[in-house]
PLY file of the C-alpha trace (Angstrom):
ply
format ascii 1.0
element vertex 243
property float x
property float y
property float z
element edge 242
property int vertex1
property int vertex2
end_header
48.54 128.62 137.07
51.90 128.87 135.67
52.02 130.55 131.69
55.05 130.35 130.16
57.90 127.73 131.28
61.59 127.71 130.25
62.78 124.51 130.97
66.97 124.27 131.51
67.43 125.90 128.44
70.84 126.65 126.57
71.02 127.77 123.53
74.75 127.98 121.66
76.35 130.20 118.82
79.46 128.68 117.92
81.58 128.37 120.53
79.40 130.68 122.61
76.79 129.81 125.75
75.07 132.59 125.25
72.09 129.78 127.73
73.48 127.71 130.38
70.54 125.46 131.38
68.54 128.59 132.48
65.48 127.92 133.48
62.22 130.17 134.73
58.72 130.46 134.89
55.76 133.49 134.48
52.66 132.74 135.80
49.02 134.29 135.18
48.43 137.21 136.78
51.83 138.58 137.59
54.02 140.80 135.92
57.82 138.90 135.98
61.43 141.09 135.02
64.30 139.61 133.59
67.35 141.31 134.57
70.90 140.58 134.13
74.26 143.08 132.69
74.35 143.85 129.34
74.78 140.59 126.90
73.41 138.20 130.22
71.47 136.81 127.74
68.02 138.59 128.29
66.20 139.13 125.20
68.13 135.55 123.90
65.54 134.38 126.34
63.11 136.26 124.77
63.17 135.05 121.42
63.76 131.56 122.44
60.57 131.77 124.12
58.85 133.22 121.00
60.22 131.06 118.42
61.99 133.47 116.88
65.02 131.42 117.80
65.65 127.54 118.80
68.14 126.40 121.84
70.12 124.46 121.20
68.19 122.17 124.80
65.90 122.25 126.71
61.88 123.11 126.02
59.46 126.01 126.01
56.13 125.43 127.90
53.01 127.43 126.99
50.09 126.98 129.55
51.44 124.13 130.08
51.93 123.01 126.51
55.31 121.96 125.46
55.91 124.47 122.09
59.07 124.04 121.51
59.18 122.97 118.45
56.35 125.12 117.40
57.16 128.14 114.84
56.27 131.84 115.80
53.05 132.40 114.33
51.02 129.16 116.37
52.63 130.33 119.39
51.27 133.94 118.62
47.78 131.65 118.09
48.27 130.23 121.42
48.12 133.96 123.08
51.60 135.03 123.04
52.43 138.51 122.19
56.08 140.69 121.92
56.69 144.29 121.99
60.11 145.46 120.50
62.61 147.59 121.70
61.68 149.73 119.45
57.92 150.57 118.40
56.88 148.36 115.79
53.29 150.61 114.38
51.82 150.89 111.02
52.69 154.80 110.56
50.46 155.70 107.72
48.25 154.85 109.65
45.92 156.37 112.59
46.02 154.95 116.87
42.53 153.61 116.92
43.02 151.25 113.58
46.54 150.17 114.96
44.60 148.74 118.06
41.94 147.76 116.38
44.07 145.50 114.07
45.86 143.91 117.21
42.65 143.03 118.63
41.08 141.31 115.00
44.29 139.77 115.01
43.77 137.81 118.13
40.11 136.95 117.35
40.96 135.17 114.67
44.47 133.35 116.13
41.91 132.52 119.08
39.04 131.57 116.71
36.82 134.50 118.48
34.21 135.90 116.73
34.92 139.31 114.76
31.60 141.42 115.17
32.47 145.01 114.36
30.43 146.62 117.31
32.75 144.04 119.82
35.87 145.36 118.70
34.67 148.40 118.29
33.30 148.49 122.26
37.04 146.88 122.94
38.99 149.99 120.99
37.33 152.53 122.66
37.73 150.49 125.88
41.22 150.36 125.18
41.85 154.09 124.26
39.54 155.44 127.76
41.83 153.42 129.93
44.71 154.41 127.99
44.10 158.08 127.82
44.77 158.46 124.25
41.32 158.73 122.60
42.31 162.56 121.94
44.84 161.27 119.29
43.25 158.13 118.80
42.46 159.44 114.78
46.27 160.69 114.65
48.26 158.85 112.18
51.50 156.89 113.86
53.71 159.06 112.59
53.29 162.45 113.83
53.02 160.85 117.28
56.24 161.78 119.86
58.07 158.90 120.73
56.34 158.32 123.96
52.74 157.92 122.56
54.08 155.74 120.19
56.11 153.83 122.25
52.70 154.06 124.75
50.30 152.26 121.78
52.58 149.70 120.85
52.33 148.10 124.02
48.74 148.75 123.93
49.20 146.75 120.97
50.82 144.25 122.40
48.00 143.94 125.06
45.45 143.36 122.88
47.39 141.09 120.87
48.54 138.93 123.76
45.51 136.44 125.35
48.02 134.02 127.38
51.58 136.09 127.84
53.47 139.30 126.86
56.82 139.42 126.69
57.47 143.17 126.43
61.40 144.23 125.55
63.06 147.39 127.16
59.09 148.99 127.49
60.08 152.37 129.21
63.88 153.06 127.11
64.04 156.37 126.80
60.73 157.43 128.54
60.26 160.90 130.40
58.82 159.80 134.29
55.51 160.61 132.71
55.63 158.38 130.15
56.91 156.05 131.55
53.64 155.89 134.42
51.36 156.39 131.24
53.21 153.34 129.94
53.16 151.03 133.40
49.69 151.82 133.93
48.80 149.69 130.39
50.17 146.86 131.88
48.66 146.86 135.12
45.56 147.33 133.72
46.11 144.18 131.90
47.94 141.58 134.58
45.18 140.50 135.43
44.51 138.36 132.61
48.19 137.99 131.57
51.14 136.51 132.17
53.55 139.22 131.83
57.75 139.44 131.42
59.40 142.66 130.87
63.50 142.79 130.53
63.57 146.19 131.74
67.25 148.01 132.50
65.32 151.32 134.98
65.84 149.20 138.17
63.68 151.25 139.54
60.40 150.27 137.57
61.07 146.99 138.01
60.77 146.94 141.76
57.94 149.20 141.79
55.84 147.24 138.48
57.17 143.58 139.08
55.89 140.77 141.19
59.01 138.67 140.87
62.26 139.08 139.39
64.49 136.57 137.75
68.44 137.63 137.04
70.42 135.93 135.60
74.44 136.23 134.37
76.62 135.45 131.40
73.78 133.62 130.39
73.11 131.36 134.03
69.65 132.06 136.47
71.54 133.52 139.28
68.30 133.39 141.52
64.54 134.19 141.31
63.07 136.16 144.11
60.28 139.19 144.85
61.84 142.34 144.00
63.01 143.59 148.15
64.20 139.92 147.75
66.62 140.46 144.57
68.18 143.30 145.90
68.93 142.03 149.01
71.24 138.98 147.32
74.87 139.55 147.10
74.78 137.78 143.79
72.63 140.20 142.02
74.08 142.58 143.54
78.36 141.98 142.59
76.62 140.96 138.98
74.52 143.42 137.88
73.71 146.06 141.04
76.55 146.74 141.56
78.43 148.11 145.24
80.09 150.93 147.19
83.71 149.63 146.27
0 1
1 2
2 3
3 4
4 5
5 6
6 7
7 8
8 9
9 10
10 11
11 12
12 13
13 14
14 15
15 16
16 17
17 18
18 19
19 20
20 21
21 22
22 23
23 24
24 25
25 26
26 27
27 28
28 29
29 30
30 31
31 32
32 33
33 34
34 35
35 36
36 37
37 38
38 39
39 40
40 41
41 42
42 43
43 44
44 45
45 46
46 47
47 48
48 49
49 50
50 51
51 52
52 53
53 54
54 55
55 56
56 57
57 58
58 59
59 60
60 61
61 62
62 63
63 64
64 65
65 66
66 67
67 68
68 69
69 70
70 71
71 72
72 73
73 74
74 75
75 76
76 77
77 78
78 79
79 80
80 81
81 82
82 83
83 84
84 85
85 86
86 87
87 88
88 89
89 90
90 91
91 92
92 93
93 94
94 95
95 96
96 97
97 98
98 99
99 100
100 101
101 102
102 103
103 104
104 105
105 106
106 107
107 108
108 109
109 110
110 111
111 112
112 113
113 114
114 115
115 116
116 117
117 118
118 119
119 120
120 121
121 122
122 123
123 124
124 125
125 126
126 127
127 128
128 129
129 130
130 131
131 132
132 133
133 134
134 135
135 136
136 137
137 138
138 139
139 140
140 141
141 142
142 143
143 144
144 145
145 146
146 147
147 148
148 149
149 150
150 151
151 152
152 153
153 154
154 155
155 156
156 157
157 158
158 159
159 160
160 161
161 162
162 163
163 164
164 165
165 166
166 167
167 168
168 169
169 170
170 171
171 172
172 173
173 174
174 175
175 176
176 177
177 178
178 179
179 180
180 181
181 182
182 183
183 184
184 185
185 186
186 187
187 188
188 189
189 190
190 191
191 192
192 193
193 194
194 195
195 196
196 197
197 198
198 199
199 200
200 201
201 202
202 203
203 204
204 205
205 206
206 207
207 208
208 209
209 210
210 211
211 212
212 213
213 214
214 215
215 216
216 217
217 218
218 219
219 220
220 221
221 222
222 223
223 224
224 225
225 226
226 227
227 228
228 229
229 230
230 231
231 232
232 233
233 234
234 235
235 236
236 237
237 238
238 239
239 240
240 241
241 242
C-alpha cells in the first residue's frame, strides 16, 4: 500500500526552480532513501510532503488522500511524523518523558484512548528495544550527541502512525551510534512507510528497500540500491567517477 506519494511536484522560489515535476512514492513497510547532490532539492521535497512548504504545482498524497492543501497539524493527525537534522527535544525533561509525550500526541491525533497503563507499557517497550532503559531517567540536556539523536528517532517513530520522514538521522554519529539508530528504524519499518534523506551511502545501501535519486530538483531514477549504484547517470551526478 502506498503511504506517501508526490505527483509531479514543482517548487519555485522566484526564478529558482528547486523542484521540477518530481514524482515518487513510499510504500508502507519499506524504508525508502532519497539521495542527491547538495542543493538537489531533497529537503524541499520533505518540507512539501510535511506541509512546511506548498508546491507551486503538483500534489501530495498520504494514504490515498490528497493532502496538498492540508496544514501541518492535520497531516500530523493523519499519522505523518518527521525528524530534523538537529535533534529537537525537551532538554529539561528526561528520556522517558520525551518518549511519553510523543506517544500521547500520537494517540490524541488518531483518537486512541489515553490509557496510562498502555502508554507506560509502550514507553518501556521502546526504551527496552532501543537499549535506553539505563538512561531513561536522564535529562536530555545531559546526554551525549549520539544518544540525543537516537532519542529523537525514537520519538519520531513513537509519534508517526503512517509515514515517517527522517532528515539525516545519522549525521555526525560514530559507528556504534549509527548501528543503534538504524536498529530503531528497522524495528518500526513493518508498520510505517519511512523516507530517509542521508548522505552516508553505506547507510542508504544497507538499509533501504528502494532509493530515489534526484538532481537539480529533477527525478533521475527509483530502484533497488544495487540498481542505483550501477546507473551511469547516478554515478555521474552523485556517486562520482574514477576520472
